[in-house]
C-alpha positions in Angstrom: 0.0 0.0 0.0 1.4 3.4 -1.0 -0.3 6.7 -0.3 0.1 9.8 2.0 -1.7 8.0 4.8 1.0 5.4 5.0 3.6 8.0 4.8 1.9 9.9 7.7 2.1 6.7 9.8 5.8 6.2 9.0 7.2 9.7 8.8 4.4 12.1 10.1 6.7 15.1 10.5 8.5 14.8 7.2 7.6 17.6 4.7 5.4 16.4 2.0 5.7 19.6 0.1 7.2 23.1 0.7 5.9 26.3 -1.0 9.0 27.9 -2.4 8.3 31.6 -1.9 6.6 31.5 1.5 8.5 28.6 2.9 5.3 27.0 4.2 5.9 23.4 4.9 3.1 20.8 4.9 3.9 17.5 6.6 2.6 14.1 5.6 0.5 14.1 8.8 -1.1 17.4 7.8 -1.6 16.3 4.1 -3.3 13.1 5.3 -5.6 14.9 7.7 -6.6 17.6 5.3 -7.2 15.1 2.5 -9.3 12.9 4.8 -11.4 15.9 5.7 -11.8 16.7 2.0 -12.9 13.2 1.2 -15.4 13.3 4.1 -16.7 16.6 2.7 -17.2 15.1 -0.7 -19.1 12.1 0.8 -21.3 14.5 2.9 -22.3 16.2 -0.3 -23.4 12.9 -1.8 -20.4 12.3 -4.2 -19.7 8.7 -4.8 -17.0 6.7 -6.6 -16.8 7.8 -10.3 -18.3 11.3 -9.7 -16.4 14.4 -10.8 -14.9 17.5 -9.2 -13.0 20.4 -10.8 -10.5 22.8 -9.4 -8.9 25.9 -10.8 -6.3 27.8 -8.9 -2.8 29.0 -8.7 0.0 26.9 -7.1 -0.9 27.0 -3.4 -0.8 25.0 -0.3 -4.4 23.6 -0.7 -3.8 22.2 -4.2 -2.4 18.8 -3.2 -4.9 18.5 -0.3 -7.8 18.7 -2.7 -6.3 16.4 -5.3 -5.6 13.7 -2.6 -9.1 14.1 -1.2 -10.5 13.3 -4.6 -8.0 10.5 -5.2 -8.8 8.7 -2.0 -12.6 9.2 -2.6 -12.6 7.5 -6.0 -13.4 10.7 -7.8 -12.3 12.0 -11.2 -10.7 15.4 -10.7 -10.1 17.9 -13.4 -7.4 20.6 -12.9 -8.2 23.7 -15.0 -5.7 26.4 -16.0 -6.1 29.4 -13.7 -5.3 31.6 -16.7 -8.6 30.9 -18.4 -11.5 33.3 -18.4 -14.8 32.6 -16.6 -16.6 31.3 -19.8 -13.7 29.0 -20.6 -13.7 27.6 -17.1 -17.5 27.2 -17.0 -17.3 25.2 -20.3 -14.9 22.6 -18.8 -16.8 22.5 -15.4 -20.0 21.8 -17.3 -18.5 19.4 -19.8 -16.8 17.2 -17.2 -20.0 17.0 -15.1 -18.3 18.4 -12.0 -20.5 18.3 -9.0 -18.1 20.4 -6.9 -15.9 23.2 -8.2 -13.1 24.7 -6.1 -11.6 28.0 -7.2 -9.4 30.6 -5.6 -10.2 33.8 -3.8 -7.1 35.3 -5.3 -8.3 34.6 -8.9 -11.4 36.7 -9.7 -12.4 34.5 -12.8 -12.4 31.4 -10.7 -14.6 33.1 -8.1 -17.5 33.5 -10.5 -20.8 31.7 -9.9 -21.0 29.0 -12.5 -24.3 27.4 -11.3 -26.4 29.0 -14.1 -24.1 27.6 -16.8 -23.5 24.3 -14.9 -26.8 22.9 -13.6 -25.2 19.8 -12.3 -22.9 21.7 -10.0 -23.9 21.2 -6.3 -21.3 23.3 -4.6 -18.8 26.0 -5.4 -15.9 26.7 -2.9 -13.0 29.1 -2.8 -9.7 28.6 -1.1 -8.0 31.6 0.5 -10.6 32.5 3.1 -13.3 34.4 1.2 -15.5 36.8 3.2 -18.5 34.5 2.8 -18.0 31.4 5.0 -20.4 29.4 2.8 -17.9 29.7 0.0 -14.8 28.9 2.1 -13.2 25.5 1.4 -11.2 25.9 4.7 -14.3 26.6 6.7 -16.2 23.6 5.2 -13.3 21.3 6.2 -13.4 22.3 9.8 -16.6 20.4 10.4 -15.3 17.2 8.9 -13.4 14.4 10.8 -9.8 13.8 10.0 -10.3 10.0 9.7 -10.5 8.1 6.4 -13.9 7.5 4.8 -15.1 3.9 5.0 -15.1 3.2 1.2 -11.7 4.6 0.1 -11.1 3.9 -3.6 -8.5 5.1 -6.1 -9.7 8.1 -8.1 -8.1 9.5 -11.3 -7.1 12.7 -13.0 -9.2 13.7 -16.0 -7.4 16.5 -17.8 -8.5 18.5 -20.8 -6.6 18.9 -24.0 -7.8 21.1 -26.8 -8.2 19.9 -30.3 -7.9 21.7 -33.7 -11.6 22.7 -33.3 -10.5 24.9 -30.4 -12.9 23.3 -27.9 -11.0 21.5 -25.1 -11.7 17.8 -24.8 -11.6 15.7 -21.6 -9.3 12.6 -21.7 -11.0 10.0 -19.6 -9.7 6.6 -18.6 -11.7 4.0 -16.6 -11.1 3.9 -12.9 -8.9 1.1 -11.8 -11.5 0.1 -9.1 -8.5 -0.6 -6.8 -8.6 0.0 -3.1 -6.8 3.3 -2.1 -3.1 2.7 -2.0 -2.9 -0.1 -4.6 -1.9 2.3 -7.4 1.7 3.1 -7.9 1.2 6.4 -9.6 3.1 7.0 -12.9 5.0 3.8 -13.1 7.1 5.1 -16.0 8.2 8.0 -13.8 9.3 5.7 -11.0 11.0 3.2 -13.3 12.8 5.7 -15.6 13.8 8.4 -13.1 14.2 6.3 -9.9 11.8 8.4 -7.7 11.6 7.1 -4.2 10.9 8.2 -0.6 14.4 9.9 -0.7 13.6 12.1 -3.7 13.4 15.8 -3.4 11.5 17.1 -6.4 11.4 20.7 -7.7 8.2 21.6 -9.5 8.6 25.0 -11.3 5.5 24.8 -13.5 1.8 25.3 -12.8 0.3 22.2 -11.2 -2.8 22.3 -13.4 -0.7 20.9 -16.3 -0.7 17.2 -16.8 3.0 16.4 -16.3 3.5 18.6 -13.1 0.5 17.2 -11.4 1.2 13.6 -12.5 4.8 13.7 -11.4 4.2 15.5 -8.1 1.3 13.2 -7.1 3.6 10.2 -7.7 6.4 11.7 -5.6 3.9 12.2 -2.7 2.5 8.7 -3.1 6.1 7.3 -2.7 7.0 9.5 0.2 9.3 12.1 -1.3 9.3 15.8 -0.8 8.0 18.3 -3.4 9.3 21.9 -3.6 6.5 23.9 -5.3 7.4 27.2 -7.0 4.4 29.6 -7.0 5.8 31.2 -10.1 8.9 30.4 -12.1 11.9 32.6 -11.6 15.3 31.4 -13.1 17.6 32.5 -10.3 15.2 31.3 -7.6 15.0 27.9 -9.2 18.8 27.5 -9.1 18.8 28.7 -5.4 16.1 26.2 -4.5 18.1 23.3 -6.1 21.1 24.3 -3.9 19.1 25.0 -0.7 17.0 21.9 -0.7 19.5 19.6 -2.4 17.0 18.8 -5.1 17.5 15.4 -6.8 14.7 15.5 -9.4 13.0 18.3 -11.4 11.0 18.8 -14.6 11.2 21.7 -17.0 10.0 23.1 -20.3 12.7 24.5 -22.7 11.8 28.2 -22.1 12.9 27.7 -18.5 16.3 26.5 -19.8 16.5 29.6 -22.0 15.8 31.9 -19.1 18.3 30.2 -16.9 21.0 30.2 -19.6 20.5 34.0 -20.1 21.4 34.7 -16.5 24.9 36.3 -16.1 27.6 33.7 -15.8 28.5 35.2 -12.4 25.0 34.3 -11.2 24.9 30.9 -12.7 28.2 29.9 -11.2 27.1 30.9 -7.7 24.9 27.8 -7.2 25.9 24.3 -6.3 23.7 22.0 -8.4 25.6 18.8 -7.7 22.6 17.2 -6.0 20.5 17.1 -9.2 20.4 13.6 -10.7 17.4 13.9 -13.1 16.4 17.1 -14.9 13.5 16.0 -17.1 12.0 18.1 -19.9 9.1 17.7 -22.4 6.0 19.6 -23.6 7.7 21.9 -26.1 10.4 22.1 -28.7 13.9 22.5 -27.2 16.4 24.0 -29.7 19.5 21.8 -30.2 21.8 24.6 -29.1 19.9 25.2 -25.9 20.0 21.5 -25.0 23.7 21.3 -25.8 24.4 24.2 -23.4 22.3 22.7 -20.7 24.1 19.4 -20.8 27.4 21.2 -20.8 26.3 23.2 -17.7 24.4 20.6 -15.7 26.1 17.5 -17.0 24.5 14.3 -18.4 21.4 14.7 -16.1 19.1 16.0 -18.8 16.4 13.6 -19.7 13.6 14.0 -22.3 10.4 12.2 -23.0 7.6 12.5 -25.6 4.1 11.5 -24.5 0.6 12.8 -24.2 -2.2 13.0 -21.6 -3.9 10.2 -23.5 -1.2 7.8 -22.2 -1.0 5.9 -25.5 2.8 5.7 -25.6 6.0 7.2 -24.4 9.5 7.7 -25.9 12.5 8.6 -23.7 16.1 9.6 -24.2 18.9 10.5 -21.9 21.8 12.9 -22.4 24.3 10.3 -23.7 21.9 9.0 -26.3 20.8 12.5 -27.3 24.3 13.6 -28.0 24.5 10.8 -30.5 21.1 11.4 -31.9 20.6 15.2 -31.6 17.0 16.2 -32.2 15.5 12.8 -31.3 12.9 12.3 -28.6 14.1 8.8 -28.1 12.9 5.2 -28.4 9.4 4.0 -27.3 8.9 2.4 -23.9 6.1 -0.2 -23.4 4.7 0.5 -26.9 5.5 0.2 -30.6 5.8 3.3 -32.8 4.4 3.2 -36.4 4.9 5.8 -39.0 1.9 5.8 -41.3 0.8 7.5 -44.5 -1.6 10.2 -43.4 -4.1 9.4 -46.2 -4.3 5.6 -46.1 -2.8 4.6 -42.8 -0.2 2.5 -44.7 3.2 1.8 -43.0 6.0 3.9 -44.3 9.7 3.0 -44.7 12.4 3.9 -42.2 13.3 7.6 -42.5 10.1 8.5 -44.3 8.0 11.3 -42.7 4.4 10.5 -41.7 1.8 10.4 -38.9 3.1 9.0 -35.6 1.0 6.2 -34.1 1.5 4.2 -31.0 0.5 0.5 -30.6 -0.1 -0.2 -27.0 -2.7 -1.5 -24.5 -3.7 2.0 -23.4 -7.4 2.7 -23.3 -8.9 6.2 -23.2 -11.8 8.2 -24.6 -12.4 11.8 -25.3 -15.2 12.5 -22.9 -18.6 12.8 -24.7 -16.9 12.9 -28.1 -16.8 9.4 -29.7 -16.1 10.9 -33.1 -12.8 12.5 -31.9 -11.9 9.3 -30.1 -12.3 7.4 -33.3 -10.5 10.0 -35.3 -7.4 9.5 -33.1 -7.2 5.8 -34.2 -5.8 4.3 -37.3 -7.5 1.5 -39.2 -5.2 -0.9 -37.4 -6.4 0.4 -34.0 -3.2 2.3 -33.2 -3.5 5.7 -31.5 -2.0 9.1 -32.4 -1.3 12.3 -30.6 -1.6 14.1 -33.9 2.2 14.6 -34.6 4.2 13.7 -37.7 7.8 12.5 -37.8 10.1 9.7 -38.8 12.1 6.8 -37.2 15.7 6.3 -38.1 17.4 3.0 -38.7 18.3 2.6 -35.0 14.7 3.1 -33.9 14.9 6.7 -32.6 11.9 8.9 -33.2 12.1 12.4 -34.6 9.2 14.9 -34.7 9.0 17.1 -37.7 5.7 18.9 -37.2 3.2 19.8 -34.5 -0.3 18.6 -33.7 -2.4 20.1 -36.4 -0.9 23.5 -36.2 -1.0 23.7 -32.5 1.2 26.5 -31.1 3.5 25.7 -28.1 4.6 28.8 -26.3 6.6 28.4 -23.2 5.3 24.8 -22.7 1.7 26.0 -23.0 -0.4 24.4 -25.8 -2.4 27.0 -27.7 -4.9 26.0 -30.3 -5.4 28.6 -33.1 -9.0 27.8 -33.9 -10.4 29.5 -30.8 -8.5 32.6 -31.6 -9.6 32.5 -35.2 -13.2 32.0 -34.1 -12.9 35.1 -32.0 -11.3 37.3 -34.6 -13.7 36.3 -37.4 -16.6 37.7 -35.4 -15.2 41.2 -35.8 -17.4 42.9 -38.3 -14.4 44.2 -40.4 -12.6 40.8 -40.7 -13.2 38.7 -43.8 -10.9 35.8 -43.1 -8.2 35.0 -40.6 -5.4 32.5 -39.9 -3.6 32.1 -36.6 -0.1 30.5 -36.5 2.9 30.2 -34.3 6.0 32.2 -35.2 9.5 32.0 -33.7 10.1 33.5 -30.3 13.6 33.1 -28.9 12.5 32.7 -25.3 9.2 30.9 -25.6 9.8 28.8 -28.7 6.7 30.3 -30.4 4.3 33.2 -30.1 0.9 33.7 -31.5 0.5 35.7 -34.7 -2.7 36.4 -36.6 -2.8 37.0 -40.3 -6.0 38.8 -41.2 -7.8 39.4 -44.5 -9.8 42.6 -43.8 -13.0 43.5 -45.5 -11.3 46.6 -46.8 -7.5 46.4 -47.3 -7.4 50.1 -47.0 -8.1 49.8 -43.3 -5.0 47.5 -42.8 -3.0 49.7 -40.4 -1.5 49.7 -36.9 -4.7 51.1 -35.4 -6.8 48.3 -36.8 -4.2 45.7 -35.6 -4.4 47.2 -32.1 -8.2 47.1 -32.2 -8.2 43.4 -33.1 -5.8 42.5 -30.4 -7.9 44.3 -27.8 -11.0 42.5 -29.3 -9.3 39.2 -28.4 -8.2 40.3 -25.0 -11.8 41.2 -24.1 -13.0 37.7 -25.0 -10.4 35.0 -24.5 -7.5 34.1 -22.3 -4.5 36.4 -22.8 -2.2 33.5 -23.6 -4.3 32.8 -26.7 -4.3 36.4 -27.9 -2.0 37.3 -30.8 1.1 39.3 -30.0 1.2 40.7 -33.5 -1.1 40.9 -36.5 -0.2 41.0 -40.2 -2.6 41.7 -43.1 -3.1 40.0 -46.5 -5.5 40.9 -49.3 -6.4 37.1 -49.6 -5.5 34.1 -47.6 -4.4 31.0 -49.4 -7.4 28.6 -49.5 -8.2 25.6 -51.6 -11.4 25.5 -53.5 -12.7 23.1 -50.8 -12.1 25.8 -48.2 -9.0 24.2 -46.7 -6.5 26.8 -45.5 -2.9 26.2 -46.5 -1.3 27.3 -43.2 2.1 25.8 -44.2 2.4 28.5 -46.9 1.9 31.1 -44.2 4.2 29.5 -41.7 7.1 29.1 -44.1 7.3 32.9 -44.5 8.0 33.2 -40.7 10.1 30.0 -40.2 12.6 30.7 -42.9 10.9 28.4 -45.5 11.5 25.3 -43.4 9.3 23.0 -41.5 8.5 23.8 -37.9 10.5 21.3 -36.0 10.5 19.9 -32.5 14.1 19.2 -31.6 
């Protein structure tokens, strides 16, 4: 049996996690008590095994307590980006059938009342001691016992990943129906990166993302200690590694870029010798950046390629990568197939095509059987939507992105939602949104607009359109720049040739994940 309750019995005073900026330390005893109270609260509201909750908040001390309450109560729990707007949050809360939503008093959009848009929602709480006790998560816990519920059962994350249509889709896997403690968390994490009760894990990213919450929940299940950064700061990250003797960490490439841009005198000040595994994924890492990181930190840089769907995983360490620069590695526990995108026929070694995994993974896009089926080949293999090739030694290389998805600083941005927003402007005839190079974030959002009147294509109109977006969608999805074209390149069928647009900004070469 492995879970924080066991750790609370064995090492009650050991820090389960420490908030980086405030220094607040939550012991395993405290995590166990608070998560027990949360599970008791869910049961008192009538939630049973298989029901859903959703939470949307910044990195804070309550985040893990809520997740473990749901995990031990057999619930699905959906972590939502705290950067979304109220309508975007409400859509996910409604779509996942959440019966309880927990937001943050420090985030106004998460404090909105969603009951009108989400009729199945029984209760809305806020962390951070709101003025109204009826909304206070902390106040609600006080009345609950600190003992486990009688029917503890393993719950599960149910995260949302947007598609090319712009609407986020829930990725649901069947509950294991195991008693609480019989799960081992992300087994690939423990096997590949040797996480154990002695691990000290630095989490510099928002916990609502799939990899950060998956990794940290696994560390807590196994009895390690998590250092949670409220917000990423490059110098603070290095200081935390030294101060806490961090052994494990996970990053996105933009964090590497920001750390590398620190003055050499600052970088040299910190002792990073405790770090054994620095794992990165989620976004393209330029070859030159990864070379510098390996030179600086040594061969502790590990990369993986995977998705929330869990259909497959590729991994590569520093030594392999230096021999296969640009590769995301070889598959683990699955077979990789490169198929022709038109007919699902197998391609030869070195040929570029759609990447499919053959594995025993079983998932569905919640309430969307058509999208679930669309992610499968005729052979029954599953894809994350990327294209690439495999070399003669079996190493996978990615040569394109998921259906024009933009990855900026490790955040997935889907152009369709931005396009749908812009096209509603009365003076816009057509629009395409693409990712263009950004030295720090990998990519940034650019809109290419076909105006109703090309004579209006000026800086004032561009500023007006950017404000139009900011008033309607999350800032991360808004274009940072706008160009104008008299006519966008569309086929007679209506298909937009985005590659022709992207080549202009990417130096006439394919967007690459390396």
